[in-house]
FIGU-309559 format. One record per residue (C-alpha): residue number from 1; residue in one letter; chain; z, x, y. Coordinates in nm, 2 decimals, padded with zeros to 4 digits. Layout:
N
REC  num  residuo  cadena      up    east   north
REC  NUM        a       A       Z       X       Y
...
This chain:
259
REC  num  residuo  cadena      up    east   north
REC    1        m       A  -01.80   07.23  -04.12
REC    2        k       A  -01.52   07.07  -03.90
REC    3        n       A  -01.73   06.81  -03.79
REC    4        l       A  -01.83   06.68  -04.08
REC    5        y       A  -01.61   06.48  -04.36
REC    6        t       A  -01.68   06.49  -04.73
REC    7        i       A  -01.65   06.22  -04.96
REC    8        q       A  -01.63   06.26  -05.30
REC    9        i       A  -01.68   05.96  -05.58
REC   10        i       A  -01.60   06.00  -05.91
REC   11        p       A  -01.62   05.72  -06.15
REC   12        e       A  -01.37   05.62  -06.42
REC   13        g       A  -01.47   05.75  -06.76
REC   14        s       A  -01.78   05.98  -06.59
REC   15        t       A  -01.79   06.34  -06.51
REC   16        k       A  -02.06   06.30  -06.25
REC   17        v       A  -01.95   06.31  -05.90
REC   18        s       A  -02.08   06.15  -05.62
REC   19        i       A  -02.05   06.39  -05.24
REC   20        y       A  -02.15   06.22  -04.93
REC   21        r       A  -02.05   06.39  -04.60
REC   22        i       A  -02.05   06.22  -04.27
REC   23        r       A  -01.98   06.33  -03.94
REC   24        r       A  -01.69   06.31  -03.72
REC   25        v       A  -01.86   06.07  -03.47
REC   26        w       A  -01.96   05.86  -03.70
REC   27        i       A  -01.59   05.76  -03.83
REC   28        k       A  -01.48   05.73  -03.50
REC   29        l       A  -01.79   05.49  -03.39
REC   30        f       A  -01.69   05.29  -03.66
REC   31        g       A  -01.30   05.31  -03.59
REC   32        w       A  -01.44   05.17  -03.24
REC   33        l       A  -01.66   04.91  -03.37
REC   34        i       A  -01.38   04.74  -03.59
REC   35        c       A  -01.14   04.79  -03.32
REC   36        i       A  -01.42   04.61  -03.09
REC   37        i       A  -01.51   04.33  -03.35
REC   38        a       A  -01.13   04.26  -03.38
REC   39        i       A  -01.07   04.22  -03.02
REC   40        l       A  -01.38   04.00  -02.93
REC   41        l       A  -01.27   03.79  -03.30
REC   42        g       A  -00.87   03.74  -03.13
REC   43        i       A  -01.04   03.62  -02.85
REC   44        f       A  -01.28   03.36  -02.99
REC   45        i       A  -00.99   03.28  -03.19
REC   46        w       A  -00.73   03.20  -02.88
REC   47        k       A  -01.00   03.04  -02.69
REC   48        f       A  -01.12   02.84  -02.94
REC   49        t       A  -00.77   02.74  -03.04
REC   50        e       A  -00.72   02.63  -02.67
REC   51        i       A  -01.06   02.42  -02.62
REC   52        n       A  -00.92   02.25  -02.92
REC   53        v       A  -00.58   02.16  -02.75
REC   54        k       A  -00.71   02.04  -02.45
REC   55        l       A  -00.97   01.82  -02.62
REC   56        t       A  -00.71   01.70  -02.80
REC   57        n       A  -00.55   01.65  -02.50
REC   58        s       A  -00.87   01.47  -02.32
REC   59        w       A  -00.90   01.19  -02.64
REC   60        k       A  -00.50   01.12  -02.60
REC   61        l       A  -00.53   01.10  -02.22
REC   62        e       A  -00.83   00.89  -02.28
REC   63        s       A  -00.68   00.66  -02.54
REC   64        d       A  -00.37   00.61  -02.34
REC   65        n       A  -00.58   00.52  -02.02
REC   66        e       A  -00.80   00.27  -02.22
REC   67        w       A  -00.47   00.10  -02.35
REC   68        l       A  -00.32   00.11  -01.92
REC   69        m       A  -00.64  -00.05  -01.81
REC   70        v       A  -00.62  -00.32  -02.10
REC   71        r       A  -00.23  -00.36  -02.02
REC   72        h       A  -00.31  -00.38  -01.65
REC   73        a       A  -00.59  -00.60  -01.65
REC   74        e       A  -00.39  -00.87  -01.89
REC   75        y       A  -00.09  -00.82  -01.60
REC   76        e       A  -00.34  -00.89  -01.32
REC   77        a       A  -00.44  -01.21  -01.50
REC   78        t       A  -00.08  -01.32  -01.57
REC   79        f       A  -00.01  -01.25  -01.21
REC   80        s       A  -00.30  -01.48  -01.08
REC   81        d       A  -00.24  -01.75  -01.34
REC   82        l       A   00.15  -01.74  -01.19
REC   83        d       A   00.00  -01.71  -00.81
REC   84        s       A  -00.23  -02.02  -00.85
REC   85        i       A   00.05  -02.22  -01.06
REC   86        y       A   00.29  -02.16  -00.74
REC   87        a       A   00.07  -02.27  -00.51
REC   88        i       A  -00.08  -02.58  -00.65
REC   89        e       A   00.33  -02.68  -00.70
REC   90        n       A   00.44  -02.63  -00.37
REC   91        q       A   00.07  -02.75  -00.24
REC   92        i       A   00.16  -03.12  -00.42
REC   93        q       A   00.55  -03.06  -00.28
REC   94        n       A   00.48  -03.03   00.08
REC   95        i       A   00.18  -03.30   00.02
REC   96        l       A   00.45  -03.53  -00.07
REC   97        e       A   00.71  -03.43   00.16
REC   98        t       A   00.47  -03.39   00.49
REC   99        y       A   00.26  -03.77   00.41
REC  100        l       A   00.57  -03.96   00.20
REC  101        e       A   00.30  -04.04  -00.05
REC  102        n       A   00.34  -04.15  -00.40
REC  103        d       A   00.02  -04.29  -00.50
REC  104        s       A  -00.07  -04.00  -00.75
REC  105        n       A  -00.51  -04.11  -00.62
REC  106        k       A  -00.43  -04.07  -00.28
REC  107        i       A  -00.24  -03.72  -00.36
REC  108        r       A  -00.53  -03.58  -00.64
REC  109        s       A  -00.80  -03.72  -00.33
REC  110        l       A  -00.58  -03.45  -00.06
REC  111        l       A  -00.56  -03.19  -00.30
REC  112        d       A  -00.95  -03.22  -00.40
REC  113        k       A  -01.03  -03.21   00.02
REC  114        n       A  -00.78  -02.94   00.09
REC  115        r       A  -00.74  -02.69  -00.25
REC  116        l       A  -00.67  -02.34  -00.11
REC  117        m       A  -00.82  -02.08  -00.35
REC  118        h       A  -00.53  -01.88  -00.37
REC  119        i       A  -00.74  -01.52  -00.45
REC  120        s       A  -00.68  -01.30  -00.16
REC  121        s       A  -00.71  -00.98  -00.33
REC  122        k       A  -00.99  -01.12  -00.56
REC  123        k       A  -01.22  -01.28  -00.26
REC  124        v       A  -01.50  -00.98  -00.16
REC  125        q       A  -01.76  -01.22  -00.10
REC  126        l       A  -01.84  -01.25   00.28
REC  127        d       A  -02.08  -01.33   00.48
REC  128        t       A  -02.32  -01.05   00.56
REC  129        d       A  -02.28  -00.99   00.93
REC  130        f       A  -01.87  -01.05   00.88
REC  131        e       A  -01.91  -00.79   00.61
REC  132        a       A  -02.08  -00.53   00.85
REC  133        e       A  -01.83  -00.58   01.11
REC  134        m       A  -01.58  -00.57   00.88
REC  135        n       A  -01.66  -00.23   00.69
REC  136        l       A  -01.44   00.01   00.84
REC  137        n       A  -01.14  -00.23   00.86
REC  138        r       A  -01.17  -00.25   00.45
REC  139        q       A  -01.02   00.12   00.45
REC  140        n       A  -00.66   00.06   00.55
REC  141        l       A  -00.61  -00.34   00.37
REC  142        d       A  -00.27  -00.25   00.49
REC  143        i       A  -00.44  -00.43   00.84
REC  144        f       A  -00.65  -00.62   00.74
REC  145        p       A  -00.53  -00.99   00.78
REC  146        n       A  -00.63  -01.11   00.39
REC  147        m       A  -00.31  -01.27   00.31
REC  148        l       A  -00.21  -01.69   00.36
REC  149        p       A   00.03  -01.69   00.64
REC  150        v       A   00.26  -02.01   00.46
REC  151        m       A   00.26  -02.03   00.12
REC  152        g       A   00.24  -02.40   00.00
REC  153        g       A   00.05  -02.53   00.29
REC  154        i       A  -00.28  -02.75   00.31
REC  155        i       A  -00.56  -02.75   00.54
REC  156        s       A  -00.50  -03.00   00.77
REC  157        q       A  -00.81  -02.91   01.01
REC  158        h       A  -01.10  -02.64   00.95
REC  159        y       A  -01.22  -02.37   01.17
REC  160        s       A  -01.51  -02.49   01.39
REC  161        e       A  -01.70  -02.47   01.74
REC  162        e       A  -01.43  -02.70   01.91
REC  163        h       A  -01.15  -02.57   01.73
REC  164        k       A  -01.15  -02.21   01.68
REC  165        a       A  -00.85  -02.17   01.46
REC  166        v       A  -00.76  -02.32   01.09
REC  167        d       A  -00.46  -02.52   01.09
REC  168        f       A  -00.21  -02.54   00.85
REC  169        a       A   00.04  -02.88   00.72
REC  170        t       A   00.30  -02.79   00.55
REC  171        a       A   00.70  -02.87   00.64
REC  172        m       A   00.95  -02.77   00.94
REC  173        n       A   01.10  -02.45   00.94
REC  174        e       A   00.86  -02.35   00.69
REC  175        p       A   00.83  -01.94   00.67
REC  176        v       A   00.52  -01.80   00.88
REC  177        h       A   00.42  -01.44   00.80
REC  178        t       A   00.18  -01.19   00.96
REC  179        t       A  -00.11  -01.16   00.77
REC  180        a       A  -00.12  -00.77   00.84
REC  181        s       A   00.08  -00.52   00.98
REC  182        g       A   00.05  -00.44   01.36
REC  183        r       A   00.21  -00.48   01.73
REC  184        v       A   00.35  -00.78   01.86
REC  185        i       A   00.18  -00.84   02.22
REC  186        f       A   00.35  -01.16   02.26
REC  187        a       A   00.59  -01.38   02.19
REC  188        g       A   00.69  -01.70   02.40
REC  189        e       A   00.58  -01.99   02.51
REC  190        r       A   00.19  -02.04   02.56
REC  191        g       A   00.10  -02.39   02.74
REC  192        d       A  -00.05  -02.64   02.46
REC  193        l       A  -00.02  -02.40   02.21
REC  194        g       A   00.36  -02.42   02.20
REC  195        l       A   00.58  -02.07   02.07
REC  196        t       A   00.35  -01.88   02.00
REC  197        v       A   00.36  -01.52   01.87
REC  198        e       A   00.03  -01.25   01.89
REC  199        i       A  -00.02  -00.94   01.70
REC  200        d       A  -00.28  -00.68   01.77
REC  201        h       A  -00.36  -00.48   01.42
REC  202        g       A  -00.62  -00.25   01.62
REC  203        g       A  -01.00  -00.40   01.67
REC  204        i       A  -00.80  -00.76   01.49
REC  205        r       A  -00.54  -00.96   01.67
REC  206        t       A  -00.38  -01.27   01.48
REC  207        l       A  -00.23  -01.56   01.64
REC  208        y       A   00.05  -01.81   01.51
REC  209        a       A   00.13  -02.14   01.75
REC  210        h       A   00.34  -02.46   01.73
REC  211        l       A   00.65  -02.25   01.57
REC  212        a       A   01.01  -02.41   01.59
REC  213        s       A   01.14  -02.05   01.66
REC  214        f       A   01.10  -01.69   01.67
REC  215        a       A   01.15  -01.42   01.41
REC  216        t       A   01.02  -01.10   01.63
REC  217        k       A   01.00  -01.06   01.96
REC  218        k       A   00.69  -00.83   02.17
REC  219        g       A   00.66  -00.50   02.14
REC  220        v       A   00.76  -00.49   01.79
REC  221        n       A   00.56  -00.35   01.51
REC  222        v       A   00.57  -00.55   01.19
REC  223        r       A   00.50  -00.49   00.87
REC  224        k       A   00.20  -00.73   00.65
REC  225        g       A   00.41  -01.02   00.49
REC  226        e       A   00.68  -00.96   00.68
REC  227        i       A   00.83  -01.32   00.83
REC  228        i       A   00.76  -01.37   01.26
REC  229        g       A   00.84  -01.69   01.30
REC  230        f       A   00.91  -02.04   01.10
REC  231        v       A   00.67  -02.34   01.13
REC  232        g       A   00.71  -02.64   01.40
REC  233        n       A   00.59  -02.92   01.64
REC  234        t       A   00.60  -02.73   01.95
REC  235        g       A   00.34  -02.79   02.23
REC  236        n       A   00.03  -03.04   02.20
REC  237        s       A   00.11  -03.14   01.82
REC  238        n       A   00.17  -03.43   01.60
REC  239        g       A   00.32  -03.33   01.33
REC  240        a       A   00.47  -03.01   01.20
REC  241        h       A   00.18  -02.76   01.11
REC  242        l       A   00.08  -02.38   01.18
REC  243        h       A  -00.20  -02.30   01.43
REC  244        y       A  -00.37  -02.00   01.29
REC  245        e       A  -00.65  -01.77   01.48
REC  246        i       A  -00.82  -01.46   01.40
REC  247        i       A  -00.97  -01.27   01.72
REC  248        y       A  -01.23  -01.04   01.65
REC  249        n       A  -01.32  -00.74   01.97
REC  250        g       A  -01.23  -01.07   02.18
REC  251        n       A  -01.41  -01.34   01.98
REC  252        n       A  -01.25  -01.55   01.74
REC  253        v       A  -01.36  -01.58   01.36
REC  254        n       A  -01.33  -01.78   01.09
REC  255        p       A  -00.96  -01.73   00.89
REC  256        e       A  -01.08  -01.88   00.59
REC  257        n       A  -01.32  -01.58   00.56
REC  258        y       A  -01.01  -01.37   00.49
REC  259        f       A  -00.79  -01.58   00.23
């Protein structure tokens, strides 16, 4: 009976013997079952531990991300306030220098009339037609002219059918910045516009006129915000100011929609 195992059970203090015969195959099956259960239990514990670690890391990352978003919002608000304060301060100083005016009422009137909303990075409400035309260019903000060409200036003449540009009144030799990255396609004298720089941004061109001098030349690739010249009074001009145009597909558009 080699295929059988005999198990005898003798209770303590008793002479009664219980005898059980179990086939060897059942012993082997029971052993394999115990091994399989142990392996599955080990895998379950390992996976459960791994999932717990991932959940813990996920919760921590989510908490850190929320903290960073709050800090980022605070920094954005702080920098926005600082930009606004700086812009208003420069506007007041330039008004005093340009108009030699000490009358506080007149200064306030000029500010109310010409105040620039210095929030170019947040201005997303554009005209419907303009929104459709510029949809592709928004994919690359580096070539999208959405910044002011001069800091601290005030608008002395707005865009109109007769005047397809925006004029910024500011002090002589104030730096002029390119409002988007591109290639300088013209830098020279251009009739009534005086010393002029024109830059191609790929479908959009910007023009800066009445400059006092250049800080770039034709054929040069310039980066957004780079100084390309200095405010002047050349050409047909009645005072130091920058004449700024944006040309899209050969047609002038209102630059104030881009600030």
